[in-house]
Each structure stands twice: as structure tokens, then as C-alpha cells.
N, C-alpha and C positions, 0 to 999 in steps of 0.2 A: 504846511505849504502844499497846495494842490499843484499837480503837474500841468493839467489842462483845465481851464475854466471856459466852458462854451456858453455863449449868449445866443439863445434862440432854440426853440424846441419844435421846429418844423422838420421836414424830412432831411434838410441839410444838417441841422444840429444833431438830431438823434442818430443819423447814420454815422456822422463824425464821432459821436460818443462811443458807438459800438467799436469803431476801429481804433481810436486813440486810447481807449481804456485798456487796450492790450500793451500800451507803451508806458502807462503811468496812471497815477491817481487822477480821476476825472470827475468833474462836477458840471452839471448842465443847469442853467437858469432859464426859465420860461416865464414871461410876464403874465400870460393868461392863465386861466384856471386849468387848462389841459394842454397836452401836446397837440401840434398840428391844428391850431385854432384858425389861423388865417389862410394863406394861399394853399398850404398843404392839405387842409381839410375841405377845400372847395375846388379841387382839381377834377377835370374830366378823365384824367388818368388812363392814358393809352400807352402801350409800348409799341413803338414803330421805329425800327432801326434807322430808317432813312429820314427821320424828322429832325431838322436842325442843320446847323452849319457843319463843316468838316470835323472840327474838334468835338462837337457834341455827338456826331454820329460815331466817332471812335469810342466815346464813353458808352453810348448805347450798345454797341456791339460787345464791349467788354462786360457789360452788366447782364447780358442775357442769361448766362449760366447760373448766376445767383438767383435771378427771378424764377428760373425753371426749377432750381433745387428747392427754393422756398415755397414753390407751388402757389405763386400769387398771380399767375397769368391764366386767362380763359379766352377762348377763341372769339374774335369779333369780326375782323376783316375791315377793309377800307375801300370806300367807293367814291370816286370823283365824278361829278356830273356837271355838264355845262351846255350852253347854247352857242349859236353861231358867233355872237359877239365876244365869246370867251376864248376864242381859238388860241391866241398867243399865251395867255395865262394858263390855259389847260395844258398846252404842250410843255410848258416849263414845269408845272407840277407833276405831270406824268413822268417826265424824264428824271427830275430830282428825287421823286419818291419811288421810282422803279415800278410803276404800275403798268399792268398789261391792258391794252385796249380791248374793250368788250363792246358788244352791240347794245343798243338801247333796249332791245327786247330782253337781253340777259339782265340788264340793270333793273328793268321793271319786274322781272321775275324775282329778283332779290328783294326789291322794295316796291310793292304794288301801287303805292300812292304817287309815284313819280309821274310827271306830266310828259306824255309823248309829244305834245304840241309845243313844248318849251325846250325839252332836252334833245339834242341831236348828237351827243358824244358822251362816252362814259369810259372809265378805266378802273381797274380793281386789282387788289391782291389780298390773299387770305392771311398773309403774315403780318397781321396787326392784332393786338391783344388788349383786352381789358386788364387793368392792374387792380388787385384787391389792395387798396391803399392802406386800410386799417391793418390788415394782416402784415403788410410790409413794414409799416411803422412800428407795430407791436413786436415784430421779430427783431428789429434793431434795438428797441427798448429793452427787450428781454436779454439780448446779448450784452448790452451795456451794463445792465444791473448785475448780471452774472459775473461781470468783470469788476464789480465793486463801484460802479458809477452811482453817484448821488444825483437824482433828478428832482429839482425843486421848481414846482409851478407856483403861480401867484407871486413871482419874485422879480418885479420890474427893477432894472438897474437905474440908480439915481445919479451915480457919479463913478468915474474911473480915474485912478491916479497911477502914474508910472513911478515905481519905487525901485531901489537898487537891486532887489531880488526878483523883480518881476512886476506884478500888478496888484493893486488894491481896488477891488470892485465892491461898491456899496449898494445895498438894497434897503428897502424900508424895514426889512427883517434882520439885517445884520451885514457884516462885511466878510469878504472872501479874499484870500491871498493866493496868488497863483504865479507859477513861473511863465506860463504861456496863456495868452488870451486868444480864444477862437471866436471870430466874428461870423456867426451864422444867423444873423438877425433878420434875414429876409429883406423886406422893403425898408427896414431901418438900418441896414448895414453901414451906410455912410454916416448916419447920425451917431452910431456907436463909435465909428472911427474918430469923429470930431470930439466926442466925449473923452476918448483916450489920447487926444492930441496927436492923432495920426492923420495925415492928409487924406481926404476922401478920394475915391476913384471915379466918381461921376455916374453912379447907378441911377437908373430911372425906373420907378414903379409905374406900371401900366395897368389900368383897370380893364378887366374883362368881365362882361355881364353874361348871365345865363338865366334861362327859364326852364322849368319842368312843365311839360304839357301832357294831358292824357294821351293814351295810345291812339293815334289817328285812326278813325273809322273802326275802332275796337279791335284792330289787328293784333295778333300775337307778334311781339317785336323781338322775341328771344334770339332769332337767327338773323335779324337784320344787321347789316354792317353799319359802321359809322359812315355817314355821308358828309361831304363837304363841297363847297363851291370853289371854283378856280381862284387862285390868289388868297385862299382861306377867307373868302368874303362872308361865309357863314358855315356852320356845321351843325349836325344833329346826330345824337348818339343814344341808343336805347339804354335805359337805366331803370332797373327794378320795376319793369312793367309799364313804364312811362317813357317819354322822350325828352332828352335834354337838347335844347336849341340855343345856339349862341350866335351873336353877330360877329364873333371873333374880333371885337373892338380892342383897341390899344390906345387908351386915352392917358396921357401923362398926368400923374396926380402926386400929391404929397403922401407920405406913408400914413395910413389910417385904416380903420376897420371898414372895409369897402362895402358898398351896397349898390345894387343895380340902379342905373338911371333910366328914366322912362323913354327918352328919345332914342338913344343908341340901341336899346333893347327892342323898341318898336321897329326900328329900321332893319335890324337883323331878322326879326320874326317875319317881316314883309319879304325879305330876300328868300327866306326859307319857303314861305307860302307861294312865292312865284314859281317854285319848282315842283309843287305837289298838288294833288287833286283835292285833298281834304283841307277845308278851311279851319283855321284856329278858332276854337270856341271859347276856351278859358285857360287860365294859367293855374297850375297847382302850387307853384312857388317861384320866386325869383331871388337871385343872389349875385354877388360879384366877388372876384378875387383880384389880388395884385400880383402880376407877373413882373418880376424885377430883373432888369437886364443891365449888364455893363455896356459901355458905348459900342463895342463890337459884337454884342449879343452872344458871347461865349462865357462859360462859367469862369470864375476866378477862384483858384485853389492854391493854397500854400502860404508860406511866410512872406510878409511884406519885405521888400529889399531895404526899406528904411528902418525896419525894426524886426528882426527875425523871430521875436517872441510875440508878435502880433500876426495872427494867422487868419487868412481869409477863407471862408467857405461860403461863397456868395454868387449872385447872378444866375441862379438856377432857371429863372424865366419860366417857360412852360415845360421844361425838361427835367425838373427836379426828381420826380418819382422814377422815371425810366433810367436816369443816369446815376442814381444814388449809390448803387453798389460799387461801380467803378470810380465815381468821383470821391467817395469817402476813402476807398483804398488808396487812390492816388494821393490824397491829402496825407494819410498816415505814412506812405512811402516817402514823401517829401520831408515830412517832419523827422522821420527816423533816419534819413540819409540813405534809404535803400534805392537802388536803381528802379525807376518807374518802368512799367511795361508799355511804354509809348515811344514813338519816334521823336526825334529832337524837335521837329517843327510843330508837331501836335502839342507837345509839352509846352513849348514857348507860347502857343496860342491859348493856354489855360492858366498859366501862372501870373501872379500880380505884376511882375516886372515889365510885362509888355505895356501895361497902362502907365506905369511910372515913366518909362522911356518916352511915351507919347506926350505925357505932361511936361517932361523936361524940354 
């Protein structure tokens, strides 16, 4: 009998495996050929402490020490730019993300392709970092394996049954029996809950499209910050000598292997082009990922109040990489009955009970 059976091998599942494997025998099932195939493998991957709602920001701050110790962060910086029509949204973003106002000249010095005739305001801070997502994931996987975790890829779950001793989880390659079932299935978390005869919590997968374009004007992008438009209307981020551009779209979809759609991607690229001097010549690649949110857009971590042996590790949205150290530790603390290092109101904003009470 396994102590913890985790469904899902993205950043949520593999970080949970690293922590829970210290509490008992752990197995992780991933439907795809490799870990981090879906959203976790398609993330723009920034660490920005002030990104997200209050509960997410608390997890961001608690995760920083782990990221620094694991040496997965590298300097990037964050630059907000806007025009006269963006005043209100610009002010909101600047305040929420604690950005310092800078001149347009300073912004253009950082990113020479910005249009002076379009942009009349800018704000920046240096405390924003690229995350080496592969190194982060492999670090958690190594820790989990060292603690005896079995990681099985190519293992889609076909059925789940509640049994007196816990759970029977069936795959096309065999059955697993576990005391506790950990639902870390990303966009599929509500579907896993239904399979287990546990009421779903109302998660929504949202498609986000991205394109990689050649370095504009042949510039060296290594020191450029990540740029974004007010209200997150678009963003652009240097990546391996090229530039990732996204419309920051959030289209509700069913769980699936997402791909970029032409119209929202074209609209986002146009918003980017409106702010720069270099016209887009060609695309190197396009893709999309699903950012899955709970109704209140906070993570959902811990045992379900309707069945304490059904454990949620879900709703990472766009914050999974940066919150993973603290989110997985909180999950393990809740399961082990240890006092979490969070205040009562923040804890209440992250545990599944908040959504059950709303449903009631």
C-alpha cells in the first residue's frame, strides 16, 4: 500500500513528490512520455515576488530562499511601458508590482527598439528573475527519487475507486493502491476529482499563446528586461538569443494539448509591434499552454474537507514555477499536521475548504 499516489508530473506534482516522499512511500503517475509536458514545459518562467494576488505573493516570498539556494535564478528585470491611453492601468500595475517610475529615455536605453512617439511612460525594477525551469524540475525529481519515489511516465489513469483502505487507481499498465491520492493533474484536476467521485471545485483552464521571433534588428538581447503592456495586454521576454512575445490571452478551454491560435496570437503580436520600431519579419516557433485557475485565482493546497485522503495540489495558474517551493512545503505541512508558516487568513485563502464553503 502506497502512502501517497500523485497524479500529474508537472511542477505541482514533482515538487509535491519531493516533499511528501519524506512522509511516506510515494509514487507519481504522469500520462505523457516525460515530466512537465504541458503547462510546466511551456512557461515563460519568471520569478517576480509581487506577481499574483495576496496569497500567491506570500508563497512567492517564501519560495525565494529555495530558488536562490538551488541556483535557478538569473537576472532579468521588469519593464512596464505605456501610452497616454494607458494611464489608469499603468498606475495600477506600477503600484501592485512595486515598480519605480523611470523616464522614457531610460527605458529606450534598456530596450533600443521602443517607440518614443508611442510610449510616454515607463516603470522598472531589477528584482525580477528568469527561472531555469528544467533545473528546478530536475532538482525536485532528484530529491523525490532519493527519498524512494517511483516516477512512472506514460501512465494515464483510466479509473479511480474509493476502497476502505484508501484508493485503487487503475492505468493501462496496472493498478496502484494508496492511502492518499494527490491530485496534481494541472488542467485535468477537476476531471480527476470526478473520476474519484469527489465533487470538483470549478477550475478553468485558460489558453495562453506565445511566439518566438528573431532578435529584433539583430540586437543582443541578453541584458534586455522582460517588457509588458499595462493590464498585461502583451509581454515580450528575451529567450536564448530570440524574443518570446505573447498576447497574454486567457481563453477558457477544455483540458487538452494546447496549440496557439492564429487570431489571438496575431492580435498580441500587433500590440507588441505598436510599441516598437522594428517590424516583425517572421516567426521562429509558436505554441500555447494552459494556465489553470480556481474561481478566485489562488492556489488550492491540502486535503479536501469532504475526504481528507483526497489531497489537492492545483490551480497554479501562471504562478506554478515561482511558488513551487513554498506551495509544496505547505502541502506537506498540512498533510503531516505541522503548523504552517503562514498567517490564518493567508492559509484560509489557499486551502480547499474556502471553495467548498462557497459551493455550499
